[in-house]
Each structure stands twice: as structure tokens, then as C-alpha cells.
C-alpha positions in Angstrom: 37.5 -4.8 -14.0 36.7 -1.8 -16.4 32.8 -1.2 -16.9 31.4 0.9 -19.3 29.1 3.8 -18.5 26.2 1.8 -19.5 27.2 -1.2 -17.4 27.7 1.1 -14.2 24.1 2.6 -14.8 22.7 -0.6 -15.1 24.4 -2.0 -11.6 23.3 1.1 -10.0 19.9 0.8 -11.3 19.4 -2.9 -10.1 20.2 -1.7 -6.6 17.5 1.3 -7.1 20.1 4.1 -7.2 19.1 5.6 -10.4 17.1 5.5 -13.7 18.4 4.2 -16.8 18.2 7.2 -19.2 15.0 7.2 -21.3 14.9 9.1 -24.8 12.6 12.0 -24.6 11.6 11.0 -28.1 9.9 7.6 -26.8 6.1 7.5 -26.5 6.3 6.0 -22.9 2.8 4.6 -22.8 2.9 3.0 -26.2 6.2 1.4 -25.4 4.8 0.3 -22.0 2.1 -1.4 -23.6 4.2 -2.9 -26.3 6.6 -4.2 -23.9 3.8 -5.8 -21.7 2.4 -7.5 -24.7 5.9 -8.7 -25.8 7.2 -10.1 -22.6 3.9 -11.2 -21.2 4.0 -8.8 -18.4 1.1 -7.3 -16.2 1.2 -4.1 -14.0 -0.4 -4.2 -10.7 -0.7 -0.5 -9.5 -2.1 1.0 -6.1 -4.5 3.7 -6.2 -1.8 6.0 -4.6 0.3 6.0 -7.7 0.6 9.1 -10.1 -2.8 9.1 -12.3 -0.9 8.2 -15.5 0.4 5.0 -14.0 -3.0 4.2 -12.6 -4.2 4.2 -16.2 -1.7 1.8 -17.5 -2.5 -0.8 -14.6 -4.0 -4.2 -15.8 -4.9 -4.4 -12.1 -5.6 -1.4 -10.0 -6.8 -1.5 -6.4 -6.1 -1.5 -2.6 -3.5 -3.9 -0.9 -6.0 -6.7 -0.4 -7.3 -6.5 -4.3 -3.6 -6.6 -5.5 -2.8 -9.5 -3.2 -5.8 -11.4 -4.5 -4.8 -10.3 -8.2 -1.2 -11.4 -7.6 -2.5 -14.7 -6.7 -4.4 -15.3 -10.1 -2.2 -13.6 -12.8 -0.7 -16.2 -15.5 1.8 -13.6 -16.9 5.4 -14.4 -16.6 6.4 -11.1 -15.1 4.5 -8.8 -12.6 5.4 -5.2 -12.6 4.2 -4.0 -9.2 3.6 -0.1 -9.3 3.7 0.4 -5.5 5.9 0.2 -2.8 8.4 -2.6 -1.7 6.3 -4.5 0.6 3.4 -4.8 -1.9 6.1 -6.2 -4.5 7.5 -8.7 -1.8 3.8 -9.9 -1.4 3.4 -10.6 -5.1 6.8 -12.5 -5.1 5.8 -14.6 -1.9 2.6 -15.4 -3.7 4.2 -16.1 -7.0 7.8 -17.4 -6.0 8.4 -18.7 -9.6 7.5 -15.6 -11.5 9.5 -12.4 -12.0 8.5 -9.6 -9.9 9.8 -6.1 -10.6 9.5 -2.8 -9.0 10.2 0.3 -11.0 12.0 1.9 -7.8 13.5 -0.2 -5.1 13.8 2.8 -2.8 9.9 2.8 -3.0 9.6 1.8 0.7 7.1 2.6 3.3 7.3 4.6 6.6 5.0 2.0 8.3 6.8 -0.9 7.4 10.1 0.6 8.4 8.7 1.5 11.7 8.6 -2.2 12.7 12.2 -3.6 12.6 12.2 -7.5 12.5 14.8 -8.0 15.1 13.0 -5.9 17.6 9.4 -7.0 16.7 10.9 -10.7 17.3 11.8 -9.7 20.9 8.4 -8.1 21.3 6.3 -10.9 20.3 8.6 -13.5 22.3 7.2 -11.8 25.6 3.6 -13.0 24.5 4.5 -16.7 23.3 1.0 -17.9 23.2 -0.5 -14.8 21.3 -2.0 -14.8 17.7 0.4 -12.3 15.8 -1.8 -10.4 13.4 0.1 -8.0 11.1 -1.1 -5.5 8.7 0.0 -6.1 5.1 2.1 -3.0 5.1 5.0 -4.6 6.7 8.1 -6.5 5.3 8.4 -10.0 4.3 10.4 -10.7 7.6 7.6 -9.5 9.5 5.0 -11.3 7.9 7.1 -14.6 8.5 6.7 -14.0 12.2 3.0 -13.8 12.0 0.1 -15.9 12.4 -2.2 -14.2 9.8 -1.8 -11.0 7.6 -5.0 -8.6 7.0 -5.6 -5.6 5.2 -7.6 -2.6 6.2 -10.3 -4.1 4.1 -10.6 -7.4 5.9 -9.0 -6.6 9.1 -12.2 -6.7 11.4 -13.3 -10.2 9.7 -9.6 -11.3 10.7 -9.6 -10.3 14.2 -13.0 -11.7 14.7 -12.0 -14.9 13.5 -10.0 -15.4 16.4 -11.5 -16.9 19.5 -12.3 -14.3 22.0 -10.5 -16.0 24.8 -7.2 -15.7 22.8 -4.5 -13.1 23.2 -3.7 -11.0 19.8 -0.7 -8.9 19.0 -1.4 -6.4 16.2 1.2 -4.7 14.2 2.7 -2.4 12.9 0.1 0.4 12.9 -1.0 1.6 16.3 -3.9 3.9 14.6 -5.3 0.9 12.8 -4.9 -1.2 15.9 -7.0 1.3 18.0 -9.5 1.2 15.4 -9.9 -2.4 15.5 -10.2 -2.4 19.0 -13.1 0.1 19.1 -14.7 -1.9 16.2 -14.3 -5.4 17.5 -14.3 -4.9 21.2 -11.1 -7.1 21.3 -8.1 -5.8 24.0 -5.2 -6.3 21.6 -1.6 -5.5 22.2 -0.3 -3.1 19.8 3.1 -2.4 18.4 3.9 1.3 18.1 4.2 2.0 14.6 2.5 4.4 12.3 2.4 5.8 8.7 3.8 9.5 8.4 1.3 10.0 5.5 -1.9 9.6 7.6 -0.4 11.0 10.6 0.1 14.3 9.0 -3.5 15.3 8.8 -4.4 18.3 10.9 -7.2 17.9 13.1 -7.8 21.6 13.5 -7.4 22.4 9.8 -9.9 19.7 9.0 -12.4 21.1 11.4 -12.2 24.3 9.8 -12.4 23.1 6.3 -15.3 21.5 7.2 -16.9 24.5 8.3 -16.2 26.1 5.0 -17.9 23.1 3.2 -20.8 22.4 5.4 -22.4 20.1 2.8 -19.4 17.8 2.4 -18.9 14.9 4.1 -15.6 13.9 5.8 -14.2 10.4 5.3 -10.9 8.8 6.3 -8.6 5.9 6.0 -8.2 4.0 9.5 -4.6 4.5 9.5 -5.4 8.1 10.7 -5.0 9.4 14.4 -7.9 8.6 16.7 -9.0 12.2 16.7 -9.5 12.5 13.2 -11.2 9.2 12.8 -13.7 10.3 15.7 -15.1 13.1 13.5 -15.6 11.1 10.3 -18.7 10.4 8.7 -17.1 7.2 7.4 -13.8 5.3 8.1 -12.6 2.6 5.7 -10.1 1.2 3.6 -9.2 2.7 0.2 -11.6 0.5 -1.4 -14.3 1.1 1.3 -14.0 4.8 0.5 -14.3 4.3 -3.2 -17.5 2.5 -2.4 -18.8 5.0 0.0 -18.5 8.0 -2.2 -20.4 6.1 -5.1 -23.3 5.1 -3.0 -23.6 8.1 -0.6 -26.1 11.0 -1.8 -23.6 13.7 -0.8 -22.1 15.5 -3.6 -18.9 16.6 -2.0 -16.4 15.1 0.3 -13.4 15.8 2.4 -10.8 12.8 2.1 -8.2 11.7 4.8 -5.9 9.5 3.0 -3.1 9.7 0.4 -4.3 12.0 -2.5 -3.8 9.5 -5.3 -7.0 8.0 -4.5 -8.6 11.4 -5.8 -8.0 10.4 -9.2 -10.2 7.3 -9.2 -12.7 9.1 -7.0 -13.1 11.7 -9.8 -13.4 9.2 -12.5 -16.3 7.1 -10.8 -18.2 10.4 -9.7 -17.4 13.0 -12.1 -20.4 14.9 -11.0 -18.9 15.1 -7.4 -16.4 17.1 -5.6 -13.4 15.7 -3.6 -11.4 17.9 -1.3 -8.0 16.4 0.2 -7.8 16.9 3.9 -5.4 19.2 5.0 -2.1 18.4 6.6 -0.1 20.1 9.5 2.3 21.7 7.1 0.3 24.7 5.8 2.6 24.8 2.8 1.2 21.3 1.4 -2.1 20.9 -0.2 -2.6 17.5 0.6 -1.0 14.3 2.2 1.1 12.5 -0.4 3.3 9.4 0.1 6.7 10.2 -1.2 7.6 6.8 -1.5 4.7 6.0 -3.7 5.5 8.8 -5.9 8.9 7.7 -6.7 7.6 5.4 -9.5 7.3 7.2 -12.7 6.4 6.2 -16.4 10.0 6.5 -17.2 11.0 4.2 -14.3 8.0 1.8 -15.5 9.4 1.7 -19.1 13.1 0.9 -17.8 11.9 -1.5 -15.5 10.2 -3.4 -18.4 12.7 -3.0 -20.9 15.6 -4.3 -18.8 13.6 -6.4 -16.3 15.4 -4.7 -13.5 15.1 -4.1 -10.7 14.0 -7.5 -9.6 12.4 -8.3 -6.0 14.6 -11.4 -4.7 13.5 -13.3 -1.7 15.2 -16.2 -0.3 13.1 -19.6 -0.4 13.1 -20.0 3.4 11.7 -16.5 3.7 9.0 -17.0 1.2 7.9 -20.2 2.6 7.5 -18.6 6.3 6.0 -15.4 5.0 3.6 -17.4 2.7 1.7 -19.1 5.4 -0.2 -16.0 7.1 -0.8 -14.6 3.6 -2.5 -17.8 2.6 -4.7 -17.8 5.8 -5.6 -14.4 5.0 -6.6 -14.9 1.4 -8.3 -18.1 2.4 -10.7 -16.0 4.7 -11.1 -13.3 2.0 
């Protein structure tokens, strides 16, 4: 079978290997808005996306908000400007809708740290345990779970389980340690982590805080314990946003993916936000390379060609939906 160049590019694009070529003369913002209306599509975007994508989103938020939004949207097509596990969650919640991800290679180091076959062996050693999994995991891991949580509702999820019951928490060991401290529960932790949040340098943060003595240091709970121990506030991305709006401080050192700074500056233009430094002194802040794979060009191509699409088996959807539904019921 002889394929044209365009057909080859289309097949490769479906597998997430490359972009379809986009003319430089196209007004991408106008075309994306046109296609959304024409195809009855909505864009869900995470705070860690590039600012121009955040500005185009119909729903912008953290993992919990976006999961809740995915449950309610009436559109025919959901374009998820985030990473793969987020788009999977949207598909699980909306099995009859078309869910698109601008770049299928937009994965997650934390999700990758928990292979399903190894995790299944791990939980089999504790057959009576409740398996609580952070939403930053694959659909296969969710299917092995009792209930899913996000950093916004994790404390509430843990506290909903009777104290006499055993809990396995996965995949993030740093978030798990934080939850043990917050809830007093003795949980069995999977040894996974996010390379973005583990990149922060404790020593460089301390030095930066000395340079900005009036700045408050705030951090996401996926960061390492020693970083969290010196934070004025620890919370999810939505929690961090709420804190900077309500606190009287005028400057903040922020330890999470740097994409959040765009929304922080929009909400509090009079305040100063400083990205927390990482171990690599050549980098000014910690960015998720996977999140940044999504671009306006890919967003346009994704809507234009309705590819690449997130496809999951009905069996996997059925198994993974129950723990997500339990989370959404608790709020």
C-alpha cells in the first residue's frame, strides 16, 4: 500500500510522534475558537500549561476541578490540554464522548513510576487494604484502586476510611508522607515521585528566602518532606491560589510547576511571585517537560483533525470509573 506524505503524517500524528504542519499565516487563536464552536468542543486545561493555552481554556483548574468539569460538560468533544492520565480520566468519566490530547507523548513521571503489573503484585500482599491512589496515575492503576484522590481532597478521602482499616497509598510517596503527618494515619506507601517536585533545592530555597525576608514560601505536597517542613503553607494548586489571594503578604516563593505563576499574577497583579529554585543551577524554575509538549499548533491540529484520540477499552473504563465516582461523590 502506497501512502501519500499527508497520509503518513496523519498516521504518525495519531500515534503522537509529530505535528501536522500548520501554516504560519493562520491566526491560531481565532481558528481554535472557530473550531471549538463548529465542532461543539471544549478545552480543559491545567494550570501548568503554557499561558496562551490557559487563556483559551473553557475550564482551567487543578486535577480535582478538571475531573469535576469533565463530569458535567455537554460538548461532543473534550480537548484536554494537560497530560495523558488527565485525558484518560476525562474519557473514563465520559466514555461516549471523543476525548483528544494534543500530544500523546504528554505523559507524567509520577504515573510512570507505578507500573500496573508491579503495583498489582504490591497490593496483593495486603489483600484487605483500601487502595487509595492519587489521580496522577494511569487508568490501569485506577482500576486497581478502592478510591482515587487529588491533592485538594486527599485528607478528606483518607479521613473517610475507618481508622481500624489498612490503607495503601500510591503512587506519590512525598504526598503520602505529608498525608500521614496531616491525618495521623499509618499508611503503606508505594515508592513513586514526581521529578518536577523533587527537583527543588532545599539549600537554594533557604538562600532565596534570606534574599527575600518578607516573602512567604508556599509549596505543593508532592515536594520532598524537608521542603514542606519550611513552608508557610502547603497545598494543592487551587489551595496555593486561594492562599496567595487571602494572605496579606505581597511576595511569595512558590514551589510547584512554574505554569501556576501565570494565574497567580492574573489574580494578584500587585503581588510578586518568585519560582522556587531547583538543584540544577542552570534552570530558573521547575517546569514539567510533559506539560509543555502541548502547544497552540498542536491544539489547532488536534481540533482540526480530531486526533490524537484517547482510546480505552470498555472493560478498563468500567473498572476505573468506580474509584473515580467514589471520589467525586465525596467531593
